[in-house]
Every structure is written in C-alpha cells, then in structure tokens.
C-alpha positions in Angstrom: 68.5 -28.0 21.0 66.8 -30.9 19.0 67.0 -34.6 20.1 69.7 -35.7 17.9 71.9 -32.7 18.9 71.3 -33.4 22.7 72.1 -37.2 22.1 75.5 -36.1 20.4 76.3 -33.6 23.2 75.7 -36.3 25.9 77.7 -38.8 24.0 80.8 -36.7 23.7 80.5 -35.1 27.2 80.5 -38.7 28.5 83.3 -40.2 26.2 85.6 -37.3 25.3 87.7 -37.7 28.6 88.3 -41.5 28.0 89.2 -40.8 24.4 91.8 -38.2 25.3 93.3 -40.4 28.2 93.6 -43.4 25.8 94.4 -41.7 22.3 95.3 -38.0 22.8 93.6 -34.9 21.5 92.9 -36.0 17.9 89.4 -37.5 17.7 89.6 -38.8 14.1 91.1 -41.6 12.0 94.7 -42.2 11.4 96.3 -42.5 7.9 98.4 -45.6 7.2 99.5 -44.8 3.6 97.3 -44.8 0.4 96.7 -48.5 0.7 96.7 -48.8 4.5 99.8 -50.8 4.7 102.3 -48.4 6.4 103.3 -49.4 9.9 103.4 -46.5 12.2 102.5 -45.1 15.7 98.8 -44.6 15.8 99.1 -41.1 17.1 101.4 -40.2 14.3 99.0 -41.6 11.9 96.3 -39.1 13.2 98.8 -36.3 12.6 99.6 -37.7 9.3 96.0 -37.6 8.4 95.9 -33.8 9.1 99.0 -33.2 7.0 97.8 -35.5 4.0 94.3 -33.9 4.1 95.9 -30.4 3.7 98.1 -31.6 0.9 95.2 -33.2 -0.9 93.2 -30.0 -0.4 96.0 -27.8 -1.6 96.1 -25.8 1.6 99.4 -24.4 2.4 98.3 -21.4 4.4 95.2 -19.9 6.1 94.3 -16.8 8.1 91.1 -17.5 9.8 89.7 -21.1 10.0 86.5 -22.4 11.2 86.7 -25.9 12.7 83.3 -27.2 12.5 83.0 -30.0 15.0 86.3 -29.3 16.7 86.3 -31.9 19.5 88.7 -31.1 22.2 90.7 -28.8 20.0 93.1 -31.3 18.4 93.0 -30.0 14.8 92.3 -26.4 15.7 95.4 -26.0 17.7 97.4 -28.0 15.3 96.3 -25.7 12.6 96.6 -22.4 14.5 100.4 -23.4 15.1 101.0 -24.6 11.7 99.7 -21.6 10.0 100.2 -19.1 12.8 96.6 -18.1 12.2 93.2 -17.6 14.1 90.9 -20.7 14.5 87.4 -20.8 15.8 86.3 -24.1 17.0 82.7 -25.1 17.6 81.0 -28.3 19.1 77.9 -29.2 20.8 79.7 -30.5 23.8 80.5 -28.2 26.7 82.9 -30.6 28.1 84.8 -30.6 24.8 84.8 -26.7 24.7 86.1 -26.6 28.2 88.9 -29.1 27.4 89.9 -27.4 24.3 90.2 -23.9 26.0 92.3 -25.4 28.7 94.5 -27.0 25.9 94.8 -23.7 24.1 96.0 -21.9 27.3 98.5 -24.7 28.1 99.8 -24.1 24.6 99.9 -20.4 24.9 97.5 -20.2 21.9 94.4 -18.9 23.7 94.5 -15.6 21.6 94.6 -17.6 18.4 92.3 -20.4 19.1 88.8 -19.8 20.4 86.1 -22.3 21.2 82.2 -22.1 21.6 79.4 -24.4 22.2 77.3 -24.0 19.1 75.4 -25.9 16.5 77.4 -26.3 13.2 74.1 -25.8 11.2 73.8 -22.3 12.9 77.3 -21.2 13.6 77.5 -17.9 15.5 79.7 -16.0 12.8 79.1 -13.5 10.3 78.8 -14.9 6.7 82.1 -14.7 4.7 84.3 -14.7 7.8 86.7 -17.5 7.1 89.2 -18.4 4.4 89.2 -22.0 5.4 86.2 -24.2 6.7 87.5 -27.5 8.1 85.2 -30.3 8.8 87.1 -33.4 10.0 84.8 -36.3 10.8 81.7 -34.2 11.8 79.6 -34.1 8.6 78.2 -37.8 9.7 76.5 -36.0 12.6 74.7 -33.3 10.5 70.9 -33.7 10.3 70.7 -32.2 7.0 73.9 -32.8 4.7 72.8 -30.2 2.1 72.2 -27.4 4.6 75.4 -28.2 6.4 77.3 -27.7 3.2 75.3 -24.6 2.4 76.2 -23.1 5.9 80.0 -23.9 5.3 79.7 -22.1 1.8 78.2 -19.2 3.5 80.9 -18.9 6.2 83.6 -18.8 3.6 85.0 -15.6 2.3 85.4 -15.2 -1.5 88.2 -17.4 -2.7 88.1 -19.6 0.6 88.3 -23.3 0.6 86.1 -25.9 2.1 87.6 -29.2 3.2 85.5 -32.0 4.5 86.4 -35.6 5.5 83.4 -37.7 6.7 82.0 -41.1 7.1 80.0 -42.3 3.9 78.2 -45.2 2.7 79.2 -46.7 -0.7 78.2 -45.0 -3.8 75.0 -46.0 -5.7 73.8 -48.0 -7.9 73.2 -50.5 -7.0 70.8 -49.5 -4.3 71.7 -50.3 -0.7 70.4 -53.7 0.2 68.2 -54.5 3.2 71.1 -56.1 5.1 73.1 -52.8 4.4 70.4 -50.7 5.5 70.2 -52.7 8.9 73.9 -52.4 9.5 73.9 -48.7 8.9 70.9 -48.3 11.4 73.0 -50.2 14.0 75.8 -47.6 13.5 73.4 -44.6 13.6 72.1 -45.9 17.0 75.5 -46.4 18.5 77.2 -43.2 17.3 74.2 -40.9 17.2 74.1 -40.3 13.5 71.1 -39.1 11.7 72.0 -40.7 8.5 75.0 -40.8 6.1 75.2 -40.4 2.5 77.7 -41.2 -0.4 80.6 -38.9 -1.4 78.8 -38.7 -4.7 75.7 -37.3 -3.1 77.9 -34.8 -1.2 79.6 -33.7 -4.4 76.2 -33.1 -6.0 75.1 -31.0 -3.1 78.3 -28.9 -3.5 77.5 -28.4 -7.2 74.0 -27.3 -6.5 75.2 -24.9 -3.8 77.8 -23.2 -6.0 81.0 -24.6 -4.9 83.8 -24.4 -7.7 86.9 -26.6 -8.2 85.0 -29.6 -6.5 87.0 -32.7 -6.1 86.4 -35.9 -4.0 88.3 -39.0 -3.2 87.9 -42.2 -0.9 90.5 -42.8 1.6 88.9 -45.9 3.1 91.9 -48.3 2.5 94.2 -45.5 4.1 92.4 -45.2 7.4 90.6 -48.6 7.9 93.4 -50.0 10.1 92.7 -47.4 12.7 89.6 -49.3 13.8 91.7 -52.4 14.8 94.0 -50.3 16.7 91.1 -48.7 18.6 89.7 -52.1 19.3 93.1 -53.2 20.8 93.0 -50.0 23.1 89.8 -51.0 24.6 91.5 -53.9 26.3 93.7 -51.9 28.3 92.9 -52.0 32.0 92.6 -48.1 32.1 90.2 -48.1 29.1 87.9 -51.0 30.5 87.7 -49.0 33.8 87.1 -45.7 31.8 84.4 -47.3 29.7 82.4 -48.4 32.9 82.8 -44.9 34.4 81.7 -43.2 31.1 78.4 -45.1 31.2 76.2 -47.1 28.6 76.4 -44.8 25.7 80.1 -44.9 25.5 80.1 -48.7 26.1 77.7 -49.2 23.2 79.8 -47.1 20.9 82.8 -49.4 21.8 80.7 -52.5 21.1 79.7 -51.1 17.7 83.5 -50.8 16.5 83.2 -54.4 15.1 80.4 -53.1 12.9 82.7 -50.3 11.6 85.4 -52.9 10.8 83.0 -55.1 8.9 81.6 -52.1 7.0 85.1 -51.1 5.7 85.9 -54.7 4.9 82.6 -55.3 2.9 82.8 -51.8 1.3 79.7 -50.4 2.9 81.4 -47.8 5.0 83.6 -45.4 3.2 85.8 -42.5 4.3 85.1 -39.7 1.8 86.9 -36.5 1.2 85.4 -33.3 -0.4 87.0 -30.1 -1.5 85.2 -27.0 -2.7 86.0 -23.3 -3.3 84.1 -20.2 -3.1 84.5 -17.9 -6.2 86.3 -14.6 -5.7 84.5 -11.4 -6.2 84.6 -10.2 -9.7 86.8 -7.2 -10.1 
C-alpha cells in the first residue's frame, strides 16, 4: 500500500468510531435545500443527500452496485434496502469494513451487502460487473483522478451509470492564487488528500474516457451548512473525549473544519457532482 493510502487507512481507522457515535452511519455532507436554507435534522439532511443525488442522477433502480469508498456502509445498506439489490462496498479501512459487516448483519442484509478492504483504484471485481458505480465523497482521496474515473468506467456493465459527488476546487480561469494554493495544501495535509480538481476537469476526464450523457452540477450552497453543524458537535463532551482518544490525526482533522467553512464561503471549495453512462452494446 502506498504512503497516501496508508495515511487514509490510519485516519479512518482512528476516526470512524467517533464519527459514528456522534453522527451515525453516513459519513458525508447533508443536503439543506438548493440554496442551503432549509432547516432540518442533520441526520435527515444526510439521508436527503442520498435521495437528491439519486434523483439528480436519474437512478430509480439498480441490481448490482459498487460503493467505492463505502465508509462504514451507510450508503451501501441504504441502497441495498431501497432497491432490494446487491451492493459491494470497498474501503481502505479494516475498521470500517468490520463495522460495515456488523451493521449489515444487524440489518439482515449480509447476503445483499458485502464489504472488503480494497483499493478503489484496483477493485477486486471483474470488469463490467455493476450497473451502478457510486462514489460519495471518496474521489478527493484518489491519487489519480483520471485513472479513478477510468476504473469506475471499466467496472460498469454496458448501459450502467456512474454517480460521483466529491470535494472540488473552483473552476478555472482565473488560475488559483498563491493564497488559495496554500489553503488547499492545509486541507490536503489535514484530510490526507493527494489533491483535488475542479468539476470541469472531472467532466473533461469523463469525456476522454468515453462516458456518455455526462452532466455536472455544483451543490456547494446546498451542503455548506453541514460544516457548521459538525463544528457544533465537536463541543459535545462525548465528542471532546472521543477526539482525545482518537489521536492527533483526528484532532487535526477537527481543527481544519474552519478551513472548509472558509473555503465554501470564499468559493474556493466546491461540492461537485458528476454523472456519466456507459454505452450499451450494439445489437
């Protein structure tokens, strides 16, 4: 395993228990309406993000899903139950896999939802296996964005759909400033990100790879309030104790939340969505 993958694994092994105790099984942003002004329970906002993401991507059913970067199985189990389908979740974190398997067994979904420790750049499945490849806030961790999209394309069966929501930086031009580059570097260090790109860059990669029906959008306004909610949760006594127990890497990630808030406010950090399809076989 390369250095960045090792760092990611250790980060999520250390922090996932605290996240689940504080927030539950969904390790992603919440959706607070198109302009971010809807008042709602934060857990419900996370569920709403999944539903709105599916709606935006035009996905109303699926038979076999790859959840690339599955966390502790929040989205995997939600999708398995919603579509009564099979889901394969992969993550670098052994802790997350063990917890996802426990949660699947508790929900009587262990025959539908399976989880493995695996590199999303080299998934342990045959090409063309899945009719939906789902990547919800995992693309930012990928060391080669184009190769990640190529891998997702390869995993799709003909006619299948790829849905990705990921942290991005703003579109260019104008070029990123030195100050913006410095802010991004701090986020990379705190959250173990090799780098991030714009949603326009993702779309160009998708075109080059051969995805069809490509569309993108920016949900930054819709999800930005989530970080304020996360900051509030840190000040719970249980969370403070959990942070100390989780170690320095988790503490550093918590300290960097203000950078994410500032990044959304100044337009540097964007929450980008990409949908693409794989052409059906002719004949």
